[in-house]
N, CA, C, O and the ligand as a Tripos MOL2 file, in Angstrom:
@<TRIPOS>MOLECULE
protein
  249   247    63     0     0
PROTEIN
NO_CHARGES

@<TRIPOS>ATOM
      1 N          80.5870  104.3720  103.0670 N.3       1 MET1
      2 CA         82.0030  104.2180  102.7170 C.3       1 MET1
      3 C          82.4420  105.1200  101.7810 C.2       1 MET1
      4 O          81.8000  105.4220  100.7740 O.2       1 MET1
      5 N          83.7420  105.6510  102.1460 N.am      2 ALA2
      6 CA         84.3370  106.6230  101.2030 C.3       2 ALA2
      7 C          84.6680  106.0740   99.8370 C.2       2 ALA2
      8 O          85.0610  104.9160   99.6940 O.2       2 ALA2
      9 N          84.5240  106.8230   98.9450 N.am      3 GLU3
     10 CA         84.9680  106.2750   97.5460 C.3       3 GLU3
     11 C          86.4990  106.5780   97.5060 C.2       3 GLU3
     12 O          86.9800  107.6220   97.9470 O.2       3 GLU3
     13 N          87.3030  105.4550   96.8730 N.am      4 ILE4
     14 CA         88.6450  105.6200   96.8300 C.3       4 ILE4
     15 C          88.9400  105.2820   95.3930 C.2       4 ILE4
     16 O          88.3520  104.3820   94.7940 O.2       4 ILE4
     17 N          89.8140  105.9930   94.9020 N.am      5 LYS5
     18 CA         90.1540  105.8300   93.4610 C.3       5 LYS5
     19 C          91.8010  105.5920   93.4480 C.2       5 LYS5
     20 O          92.6470  106.1300   94.1620 O.2       5 LYS5
     21 N          91.9420  104.7490   92.5510 N.am      6 ALA6
     22 CA         93.4480  104.2670   92.3420 C.3       6 ALA6
     23 C          93.7200  104.1130   90.8930 C.2       6 ALA6
     24 O          92.8030  104.0920   90.0710 O.2       6 ALA6
     25 N          94.9910  104.0030   90.5680 N.am      7 LEU7
     26 CA         95.4340  103.9000   89.1300 C.3       7 LEU7
     27 C          95.1460  102.2770   88.6930 C.2       7 LEU7
     28 O          95.5250  101.3280   89.3790 O.2       7 LEU7
     29 N          94.4890  102.1690   87.5700 N.am      8 CYS8
     30 CA         94.1520  100.9710   86.9210 C.3       8 CYS8
     31 C          95.0670  100.7880   85.8770 C.2       8 CYS8
     32 O          95.1710  101.5550   84.9190 O.2       8 CYS8
     33 N          95.8320   99.6220   86.0830 N.am      9 MET9
     34 CA         96.7600   99.3700   84.9500 C.3       9 MET9
     35 C          96.2370   98.8380   83.6120 C.2       9 MET9
     36 O          96.8630   98.8850   82.5530 O.2       9 MET9
     37 N          95.0850   98.3580   83.7790 N.am     10 LYS10
     38 CA         94.5290   97.9000   82.4760 C.3      10 LYS10
     39 C          93.5830   98.9420   81.8030 C.2      10 LYS10
     40 O          93.2950   98.8090   80.6130 O.2      10 LYS10
     41 N          93.1260   99.9110   82.4970 N.am     11 CYS11
     42 CA         92.2620  100.9710   81.9700 C.3      11 CYS11
     43 C          93.1800  102.0860   81.5900 C.2      11 CYS11
     44 O          93.5750  102.9570   82.3650 O.2      11 CYS11
     45 N          93.4870  101.9770   80.3120 N.am     12 ARG12
     46 CA         94.5260  103.1440   79.8390 C.3      12 ARG12
     47 C          93.9610  104.0840   79.0430 C.2      12 ARG12
     48 O          92.9660  103.7450   78.4020 O.2      12 ARG12
     49 N          94.4420  105.3700   78.9260 N.am     13 ASP13
     50 CA         93.8590  106.3560   77.9860 C.3      13 ASP13
     51 C          94.4840  106.2790   76.6890 C.2      13 ASP13
     52 O          95.1600  105.3070   76.3520 O.2      13 ASP13
     53 N          94.2530  107.3680   75.8910 N.am     14 ASP14
     54 CA         94.6610  107.0130   74.5900 C.3      14 ASP14
     55 C          96.2610  107.2080   74.4180 C.2      14 ASP14
     56 O          96.7630  106.9480   73.3250 O.2      14 ASP14
     57 N          97.0460  107.6540   75.4680 N.am     15 LYS15
     58 CA         98.3980  108.0300   75.3830 C.3      15 LYS15
     59 C          98.8920  106.5750   76.1020 C.2      15 LYS15
     60 O         100.0880  106.5080   76.3830 O.2      15 LYS15
     61 N          98.1810  105.6070   76.3620 N.am     16 ASN16
     62 CA         98.5390  104.3440   76.8870 C.3      16 ASN16
     63 C          98.9930  104.5030   78.4770 C.2      16 ASN16
     64 O          99.7580  103.7170   79.0370 O.2      16 ASN16
     65 N          98.4650  105.5090   79.0200 N.am     17 LYS17
     66 CA         98.7990  105.6850   80.6360 C.3      17 LYS17
     67 C          97.5580  105.1190   81.2880 C.2      17 LYS17
     68 O          96.4100  105.1780   80.8470 O.2      17 LYS17
     69 N          98.0040  104.5200   82.4910 N.am     18 PRO18
     70 CA         97.0770  103.9720   83.4870 C.3      18 PRO18
     71 C          96.1380  105.0880   83.8370 C.2      18 PRO18
     72 O          96.6450  106.2100   83.8150 O.2      18 PRO18
     73 N          94.9660  105.0070   84.1320 N.am     19 THR19
     74 CA         93.9200  105.8880   84.3800 C.3      19 THR19
     75 C          93.4730  105.7470   85.8810 C.2      19 THR19
     76 O          93.6680  104.6730   86.4500 O.2      19 THR19
     77 N          92.8870  106.7820   86.5290 N.am     20 MET20
     78 CA         92.2610  106.5880   87.8190 C.3      20 MET20
     79 C          91.0000  106.0710   87.7650 C.2      20 MET20
     80 O          90.2440  106.6260   86.9670 O.2      20 MET20
     81 N          90.5540  105.1240   88.4210 N.am     21 GLN21
     82 CA         89.2080  104.6120   88.3640 C.3      21 GLN21
     83 C          88.8610  104.2820   89.8300 C.2      21 GLN21
     84 O          89.6650  104.1850   90.7580 O.2      21 GLN21
     85 N          87.5560  104.1330   89.8740 N.am     22 VAL22
     86 CA         86.7530  103.9940   91.2580 C.3      22 VAL22
     87 C          87.0880  102.4790   91.5590 C.2      22 VAL22
     88 O          87.0030  101.5650   90.7390 O.2      22 VAL22
     89 N          87.5010  102.3690   92.9360 N.am     23 MET23
     90 CA         87.8030  100.9930   93.5090 C.3      23 MET23
     91 C          86.6500  100.4320   94.1950 C.2      23 MET23
     92 O          86.0030  101.1370   94.9690 O.2      23 MET23
     93 N          86.3140   99.1100   93.9530 N.am     24 ASN24
     94 CA         85.2340   98.4420   94.4470 C.3      24 ASN24
     95 C          85.7480   97.3120   95.3790 C.2      24 ASN24
     96 O          86.8920   96.8600   95.3290 O.2      24 ASN24
     97 N          84.7420   96.8930   96.2650 N.am     25 ASP25
     98 CA         85.2580   96.1010   97.0590 C.3      25 ASP25
     99 C          86.4680   95.9350   97.9520 C.2      25 ASP25
    100 O          87.0980   94.9000   98.1710 O.2      25 ASP25
    101 N          86.6900   97.2530   98.4660 N.am     26 ILE26
    102 CA         87.8690   97.5490   98.9230 C.3      26 ILE26
    103 C          88.1400   96.7810  100.3400 C.2      26 ILE26
    104 O          87.2910   96.6990  101.2280 O.2      26 ILE26
    105 N          89.2880   96.3040  100.4020 N.am     27 LYS27
    106 CA         89.7710   95.6820  101.6410 C.3      27 LYS27
    107 C          91.0760   96.4790  102.1510 C.2      27 LYS27
    108 O          92.1030   96.5740  101.4780 O.2      27 LYS27
    109 N          90.9060   97.0140  103.3740 N.am     28 VAL28
    110 CA         92.1210   97.7410  103.8420 C.3      28 VAL28
    111 C          92.8880   96.7290  104.6090 C.2      28 VAL28
    112 O          92.2850   95.8420  105.2130 O.2      28 VAL28
    113 N          94.2420   96.8120  104.6190 N.am     29 SER29
    114 CA         95.2110   96.0590  105.2730 C.3      29 SER29
    115 C          96.2960   96.7810  105.9160 C.2      29 SER29
    116 O          96.6510   97.8040  105.3300 O.2      29 SER29
    117 N          96.8890   96.4840  106.9670 N.am     30 GLU30
    118 CA         97.8310   97.2440  107.6740 C.3      30 GLU30
    119 C          99.0500   96.3910  107.8380 C.2      30 GLU30
    120 O          98.9670   95.2780  108.3600 O.2      30 GLU30
    121 N         100.1340   96.8670  107.4220 N.am     31 LYS31
    122 CA        101.5460   96.0100  107.7610 C.3      31 LYS31
    123 C         102.4250   97.0070  108.0740 C.2      31 LYS31
    124 O         102.4800   98.0270  107.3880 O.2      31 LYS31
    125 N         103.3480   96.7750  109.3460 N.am     32 ASN32
    126 CA        104.2410   97.6710  109.8780 C.3      32 ASN32
    127 C         103.8090   99.2460  109.6710 C.2      32 ASN32
    128 O         104.5130  100.0900  109.1160 O.2      32 ASN32
    129 N         102.5290   99.4580  110.2230 N.am     33 ASN33
    130 CA        101.9780  100.7840  110.0410 C.3      33 ASN33
    131 C         101.8940  101.4410  108.7030 C.2      33 ASN33
    132 O         101.8210  102.6620  108.5680 O.2      33 ASN33
    133 N         101.9070  100.5820  107.7200 N.am     34 ARG34
    134 CA        101.7110  101.1600  106.4120 C.3      34 ARG34
    135 C         100.2920  100.4340  105.9800 C.2      34 ARG34
    136 O         100.0810   99.2220  106.0230 O.2      34 ARG34
    137 N          99.4690  101.3470  105.5990 N.am     35 PHE35
    138 CA         97.9460  100.8810  105.1000 C.3      35 PHE35
    139 C          98.0260  100.7930  103.5220 C.2      35 PHE35
    140 O          98.7320  101.5130  102.8160 O.2      35 PHE35
    141 N          97.2250   99.8390  103.1110 N.am     36 SER36
    142 CA         96.9690   99.6410  101.6470 C.3      36 SER36
    143 C          95.5590   99.1700  101.6450 C.2      36 SER36
    144 O          94.9130   98.7770  102.6170 O.2      36 SER36
    145 N          95.1600   99.2750  100.3470 N.am     37 ALA37
    146 CA         93.6710   99.0210   99.9470 C.3      37 ALA37
    147 C          93.7690   97.9790   98.7950 C.2      37 ALA37
    148 O          94.3560   98.2580   97.7490 O.2      37 ALA37
    149 N          93.1990   96.8100   99.0030 N.am     38 LYS38
    150 CA         92.8070   96.1610   97.5030 C.3      38 LYS38
    151 C          91.5470   96.1470   97.2880 C.2      38 LYS38
    152 O          90.7080   96.1560   98.1890 O.2      38 LYS38
    153 N          91.2690   96.1230   95.9420 N.am     39 GLY39
    154 CA         89.8980   96.0970   95.3580 C.3      39 GLY39
    155 C          89.8690   95.7970   93.9320 C.2      39 GLY39
    156 O          90.8390   95.3390   93.3280 O.2      39 GLY39
    157 N          88.7560   96.0580   93.4100 N.am     40 THR40
    158 CA         88.6790   95.6860   91.9850 C.3      40 THR40
    159 C          88.1250   96.9950   91.2280 C.2      40 THR40
    160 O          87.2570   97.7020   91.7400 O.2      40 THR40
    161 N          88.6770   97.2550   90.0040 N.am     41 CYS41
    162 CA         88.2690   98.3140   89.1870 C.3      41 CYS41
    163 C          86.8330   98.2730   88.8800 C.2      41 CYS41
    164 O          86.2540   97.2300   88.5760 O.2      41 CYS41
    165 N          86.2630   99.4290   88.9640 N.am     42 ASP42
    166 CA         84.8440   99.6140   88.7110 C.3      42 ASP42
    167 C          84.5210   99.3180   87.3630 C.2      42 ASP42
    168 O          83.4260   98.8510   87.0490 O.2      42 ASP42
    169 N          85.5650   99.6090   86.4230 N.am     43 LYS43
    170 CA         85.2170   99.6360   84.9290 C.3      43 LYS43
    171 C          85.6500   98.3240   84.4430 C.2      43 LYS43
    172 O          84.8130   97.7260   83.7670 O.2      43 LYS43
    173 N          86.9200   97.6710   84.6660 N.am     44 CYS44
    174 CA         87.2470   96.5050   84.0890 C.3      44 CYS44
    175 C          87.0710   95.3520   84.9780 C.2      44 CYS44
    176 O          87.0570   94.2270   84.4790 O.2      44 CYS44
    177 N          86.9300   95.5190   86.2940 N.am     45 LYS45
    178 CA         86.8110   94.4280   87.2480 C.3      45 LYS45
    179 C          88.3060   93.8310   87.5390 C.2      45 LYS45
    180 O          88.5180   92.8720   88.2820 O.2      45 LYS45
    181 N          89.2610   94.5310   86.8550 N.am     46 GLY46
    182 CA         90.5320   94.0170   87.3500 C.3      46 GLY46
    183 C          91.0370   94.3000   88.7290 C.2      46 GLY46
    184 O          90.4920   95.1970   89.3720 O.2      46 GLY46
    185 N          91.9840   93.6500   89.2230 N.am     47 ASN47
    186 CA         92.6370   93.8480   90.6230 C.3      47 ASN47
    187 C          93.3750   95.1550   90.7200 C.2      47 ASN47
    188 O          94.1930   95.5310   89.8810 O.2      47 ASN47
    189 N          93.0100   95.8600   91.8640 N.am     48 MET48
    190 CA         93.6890   97.0850   91.9910 C.3      48 MET48
    191 C          94.4770   97.0950   93.4950 C.2      48 MET48
    192 O          94.1800   96.3080   94.3940 O.2      48 MET48
    193 N          95.4460   98.0430   93.5950 N.am     49 PHE49
    194 CA         96.2500   97.9580   94.8710 C.3      49 PHE49
    195 C          96.6030   99.4430   94.9820 C.2      49 PHE49
    196 O          96.8800  100.1220   93.9930 O.2      49 PHE49
    197 N          96.5820   99.8850   96.1580 N.am     50 LYS50
    198 CA         96.9530  101.3720   96.5280 C.3      50 LYS50
    199 C          97.4110  101.4120   97.8510 C.2      50 LYS50
    200 O          96.7790  100.8450   98.7420 O.2      50 LYS50
    201 N          98.5930  102.1110   98.0960 N.am     51 PHE51
    202 CA         98.9130  102.5640   99.4470 C.3      51 PHE51
    203 C          98.1890  103.6530   99.8860 C.2      51 PHE51
    204 O          97.7740  104.4580   99.0520 O.2      51 PHE51
    205 N          97.9500  103.8240  101.1740 N.am     52 MET52
    206 CA         97.0470  105.0270  101.6350 C.3      52 MET52
    207 C          97.5700  105.4180  102.8850 C.2      52 MET52
    208 O          98.3630  104.7110  103.5070 O.2      52 MET52
    209 N          97.1440  106.5640  103.2990 N.am     53 SER53
    210 CA         97.6450  107.2730  104.4840 C.3      53 SER53
    211 C          96.6480  106.6000  105.6830 C.2      53 SER53
    212 O          95.6010  106.0180  105.4020 O.2      53 SER53
    213 N          97.1050  106.7630  106.9410 N.am     54 LYS54
    214 CA         96.1870  106.1240  108.0350 C.3      54 LYS54
    215 C          94.9340  106.7360  107.9670 C.2      54 LYS54
    216 O          93.9560  105.9940  108.0590 O.2      54 LYS54
    217 N          94.7520  108.0020  107.8160 N.am     55 ASP55
    218 CA         93.5140  108.7100  107.6330 C.3      55 ASP55
    219 C          92.6550  108.1130  106.8530 C.2      55 ASP55
    220 O          91.5670  107.7010  107.2560 O.2      55 ASP55
    221 N          93.1400  107.9950  105.4530 N.am     56 ASP56
    222 CA         92.2550  107.4340  104.5510 C.3      56 ASP56
    223 C          91.8490  106.0160  104.8500 C.2      56 ASP56
    224 O          90.7320  105.5890  104.5560 O.2      56 ASP56
    225 N          92.8290  105.2560  105.4730 N.am     57 ALA57
    226 CA         92.4650  103.7820  105.8550 C.3      57 ALA57
    227 C          91.1560  103.8090  106.7760 C.2      57 ALA57
    228 O          90.1390  103.1640  106.5210 O.2      57 ALA57
    229 N          91.3220  104.6270  107.8540 N.am     58 MET58
    230 CA         90.2360  104.7120  108.9550 C.3      58 MET58
    231 C          88.9080  105.1550  108.2450 C.2      58 MET58
    232 O          87.8400  104.7550  108.7070 O.2      58 MET58
    233 N          88.9350  105.9920  107.1030 N.am     59 LYS59
    234 CA         87.7670  106.5720  106.6460 C.3      59 LYS59
    235 C          87.1080  105.3450  105.9540 C.2      59 LYS59
    236 O          85.9370  105.0640  106.2120 O.2      59 LYS59
    237 N          87.8090  104.6460  105.1190 N.am     60 VAL60
    238 CA         87.4330  103.6330  104.3380 C.3      60 VAL60
    239 C          86.9490  102.2180  105.1830 C.2      60 VAL60
    240 O          86.0500  101.4680  104.8020 O.2      60 VAL60
    241 N          87.6280  102.0730  106.2120 N.am     61 GLY61
    242 CA         87.6100  101.0020  107.0970 C.3      61 GLY61
    243 C          86.2460  101.1280  107.8370 C.2      61 GLY61
    244 O          86.0060  100.1810  108.5860 O.2      61 GLY61
    245 N          85.5160  101.8880  107.7900 N.am     62 LYS62
    246 CA         84.3350  102.0220  108.6920 C.3      62 LYS62
    247 C          83.0600  102.1210  107.6580 C.2      62 LYS62
    248 O          81.9160  102.2420  108.0970 O.2      62 LYS62
    249 ZN         90.2260   99.0740   84.9820 Zn       63 ZN63
@<TRIPOS>BOND
     1     1     2 1
     2     2     3 1
     3     3     4 2
     4     3     5 am
     5     5     6 1
     6     6     7 1
     7     7     8 2
     8     7     9 am
     9     9    10 1
    10    10    11 1
    11    11    12 2
    12    11    13 am
    13    13    14 1
    14    14    15 1
    15    15    16 2
    16    15    17 am
    17    17    18 1
    18    18    19 1
    19    19    20 2
    20    19    21 am
    21    21    22 1
    22    22    23 1
    23    23    24 2
    24    23    25 am
    25    25    26 1
    26    26    27 1
    27    27    28 2
    28    27    29 am
    29    29    30 1
    30    30    31 1
    31    31    32 2
    32    31    33 am
    33    33    34 1
    34    34    35 1
    35    35    36 2
    36    35    37 am
    37    37    38 1
    38    38    39 1
    39    39    40 2
    40    39    41 am
    41    41    42 1
    42    42    43 1
    43    43    44 2
    44    43    45 am
    45    45    46 1
    46    46    47 1
    47    47    48 2
    48    47    49 am
    49    49    50 1
    50    50    51 1
    51    51    52 2
    52    51    53 am
    53    53    54 1
    54    54    55 1
    55    55    56 2
    56    55    57 am
    57    57    58 1
    58    58    59 1
    59    59    60 2
    60    59    61 am
    61    61    62 1
    62    62    63 1
    63    63    64 2
    64    63    65 am
    65    65    66 1
    66    66    67 1
    67    67    68 2
    68    67    69 am
    69    69    70 1
    70    70    71 1
    71    71    72 2
    72    71    73 am
    73    73    74 1
    74    74    75 1
    75    75    76 2
    76    75    77 am
    77    77    78 1
    78    78    79 1
    79    79    80 2
    80    79    81 am
    81    81    82 1
    82    82    83 1
    83    83    84 2
    84    83    85 am
    85    85    86 1
    86    86    87 1
    87    87    88 2
    88    87    89 am
    89    89    90 1
    90    90    91 1
    91    91    92 2
    92    91    93 am
    93    93    94 1
    94    94    95 1
    95    95    96 2
    96    95    97 am
    97    97    98 1
    98    98    99 1
    99    99   100 2
   100    99   101 am
   101   101   102 1
   102   102   103 1
   103   103   104 2
   104   103   105 am
   105   105   106 1
   106   106   107 1
   107   107   108 2
   108   107   109 am
   109   109   110 1
   110   110   111 1
   111   111   112 2
   112   111   113 am
   113   113   114 1
   114   114   115 1
   115   115   116 2
   116   115   117 am
   117   117   118 1
   118   118   119 1
   119   119   120 2
   120   119   121 am
   121   121   122 1
   122   122   123 1
   123   123   124 2
   124   123   125 am
   125   125   126 1
   126   126   127 1
   127   127   128 2
   128   127   129 am
   129   129   130 1
   130   130   131 1
   131   131   132 2
   132   131   133 am
   133   133   134 1
   134   134   135 1
   135   135   136 2
   136   135   137 am
   137   137   138 1
   138   138   139 1
   139   139   140 2
   140   139   141 am
   141   141   142 1
   142   142   143 1
   143   143   144 2
   144   143   145 am
   145   145   146 1
   146   146   147 1
   147   147   148 2
   148   147   149 am
   149   149   150 1
   150   150   151 1
   151   151   152 2
   152   151   153 am
   153   153   154 1
   154   154   155 1
   155   155   156 2
   156   155   157 am
   157   157   158 1
   158   158   159 1
   159   159   160 2
   160   159   161 am
   161   161   162 1
   162   162   163 1
   163   163   164 2
   164   163   165 am
   165   165   166 1
   166   166   167 1
   167   167   168 2
   168   167   169 am
   169   169   170 1
   170   170   171 1
   171   171   172 2
   172   171   173 am
   173   173   174 1
   174   174   175 1
   175   175   176 2
   176   175   177 am
   177   177   178 1
   178   178   179 1
   179   179   180 2
   180   179   181 am
   181   181   182 1
   182   182   183 1
   183   183   184 2
   184   183   185 am
   185   185   186 1
   186   186   187 1
   187   187   188 2
   188   187   189 am
   189   189   190 1
   190   190   191 1
   191   191   192 2
   192   191   193 am
   193   193   194 1
   194   194   195 1
   195   195   196 2
   196   195   197 am
   197   197   198 1
   198   198   199 1
   199   199   200 2
   200   199   201 am
   201   201   202 1
   202   202   203 1
   203   203   204 2
   204   203   205 am
   205   205   206 1
   206   206   207 1
   207   207   208 2
   208   207   209 am
   209   209   210 1
   210   210   211 1
   211   211   212 2
   212   211   213 am
   213   213   214 1
   214   214   215 1
   215   215   216 2
   216   215   217 am
   217   217   218 1
   218   218   219 1
   219   219   220 2
   220   219   221 am
   221   221   222 1
   222   222   223 1
   223   223   224 2
   224   223   225 am
   225   225   226 1
   226   226   227 1
   227   227   228 2
   228   227   229 am
   229   229   230 1
   230   230   231 1
   231   231   232 2
   232   231   233 am
   233   233   234 1
   234   234   235 1
   235   235   236 2
   236   235   237 am
   237   237   238 1
   238   238   239 1
   239   239   240 2
   240   239   241 am
   241   241   242 1
   242   242   243 1
   243   243   244 2
   244   243   245 am
   245   245   246 1
   246   246   247 1
   247   247   248 2
@<TRIPOS>SUBSTRUCTURE
     1 MET1         2 RESIDUE 1 A MET
     2 ALA2         6 RESIDUE 1 A ALA
     3 GLU3        10 RESIDUE 1 A GLU
     4 ILE4        14 RESIDUE 1 A ILE
     5 LYS5        18 RESIDUE 1 A LYS
     6 ALA6        22 RESIDUE 1 A ALA
     7 LEU7        26 RESIDUE 1 A LEU
     8 CYS8        30 RESIDUE 1 A CYS
     9 MET9        34 RESIDUE 1 A MET
    10 LYS10       38 RESIDUE 1 A LYS
    11 CYS11       42 RESIDUE 1 A CYS
    12 ARG12       46 RESIDUE 1 A ARG
    13 ASP13       50 RESIDUE 1 A ASP
    14 ASP14       54 RESIDUE 1 A ASP
    15 LYS15       58 RESIDUE 1 A LYS
    16 ASN16       62 RESIDUE 1 A ASN
    17 LYS17       66 RESIDUE 1 A LYS
    18 PRO18       70 RESIDUE 1 A PRO
    19 THR19       74 RESIDUE 1 A THR
    20 MET20       78 RESIDUE 1 A MET
    21 GLN21       82 RESIDUE 1 A GLN
    22 VAL22       86 RESIDUE 1 A VAL
    23 MET23       90 RESIDUE 1 A MET
    24 ASN24       94 RESIDUE 1 A ASN
    25 ASP25       98 RESIDUE 1 A ASP
    26 ILE26      102 RESIDUE 1 A ILE
    27 LYS27      106 RESIDUE 1 A LYS
    28 VAL28      110 RESIDUE 1 A VAL
    29 SER29      114 RESIDUE 1 A SER
    30 GLU30      118 RESIDUE 1 A GLU
    31 LYS31      122 RESIDUE 1 A LYS
    32 ASN32      126 RESIDUE 1 A ASN
    33 ASN33      130 RESIDUE 1 A ASN
    34 ARG34      134 RESIDUE 1 A ARG
    35 PHE35      138 RESIDUE 1 A PHE
    36 SER36      142 RESIDUE 1 A SER
    37 ALA37      146 RESIDUE 1 A ALA
    38 LYS38      150 RESIDUE 1 A LYS
    39 GLY39      154 RESIDUE 1 A GLY
    40 THR40      158 RESIDUE 1 A THR
    41 CYS41      162 RESIDUE 1 A CYS
    42 ASP42      166 RESIDUE 1 A ASP
    43 LYS43      170 RESIDUE 1 A LYS
    44 CYS44      174 RESIDUE 1 A CYS
    45 LYS45      178 RESIDUE 1 A LYS
    46 GLY46      182 RESIDUE 1 A GLY
    47 ASN47      186 RESIDUE 1 A ASN
    48 MET48      190 RESIDUE 1 A MET
    49 PHE49      194 RESIDUE 1 A PHE
    50 LYS50      198 RESIDUE 1 A LYS
    51 PHE51      202 RESIDUE 1 A PHE
    52 MET52      206 RESIDUE 1 A MET
    53 SER53      210 RESIDUE 1 A SER
    54 LYS54      214 RESIDUE 1 A LYS
    55 ASP55      218 RESIDUE 1 A ASP
    56 ASP56      222 RESIDUE 1 A ASP
    57 ALA57      226 RESIDUE 1 A ALA
    58 MET58      230 RESIDUE 1 A MET
    59 LYS59      234 RESIDUE 1 A LYS
    60 VAL60      238 RESIDUE 1 A VAL
    61 GLY61      242 RESIDUE 1 A GLY
    62 LYS62      246 RESIDUE 1 A LYS
    63 ZN63       249 GROUP 0 **** ****
């Protein structure tokens, strides 16, 4: 499975900006031909959400 990174709203840097973290337990869903991934943050285990291209969705979906 491909590694997906997404912005985590809970893991912030010292400037209080969300940081990119690895997403675990990825579930890809499609709605109106728009693909998105839901998962949990590798660092804080918080929920994450990301829109993705169809190509990326196909890579993760397998
Ligand atoms: Zn996090």
